[in-house]
C-alpha positions, 0 to 999 in steps of 0.5 A: 843498624836498623832491621831491613828485612821483610818483617821490618818493611811490613811493620813500617808499611802498617805504621805508615798506613795507620799514621796517614789514614787517621780519618778513615779515607784511605791513602793512595798507594803511590803516596805510601810507596814514595814514603817507604821507598818501594814500588806500588806493586810491592805494597799491593802484595804486602797489603794483600797479605795483611788483608782478609784475603785467603791463601789456601786455608789461611785467611789474612789478619784483616788489618788492611782493605785495598780498593781500586777506583775506576781510574786505576788508583789504588788506595789502602785503608786501615781497618779497626783490627789494625787500629786495635794493635796500637 
């Protein structure tokens, strides 16, 4: 049976983002949430941890950049650092 814990979701979320953001235009979090079977709020938390945001003294790895537009639509972008992982 495949692993279903938090690390597995993190891996899947990053892989989906890399696959869908191949042109660098970003991907709607709604679309990613549907593909992964999770809520958008889960992806916001997960991708924030993968961004360069600081929690205490530690900065994240900088693999993801999140953006929200004027209409409240969230998009995730894979960074060059994430692309170098593959």
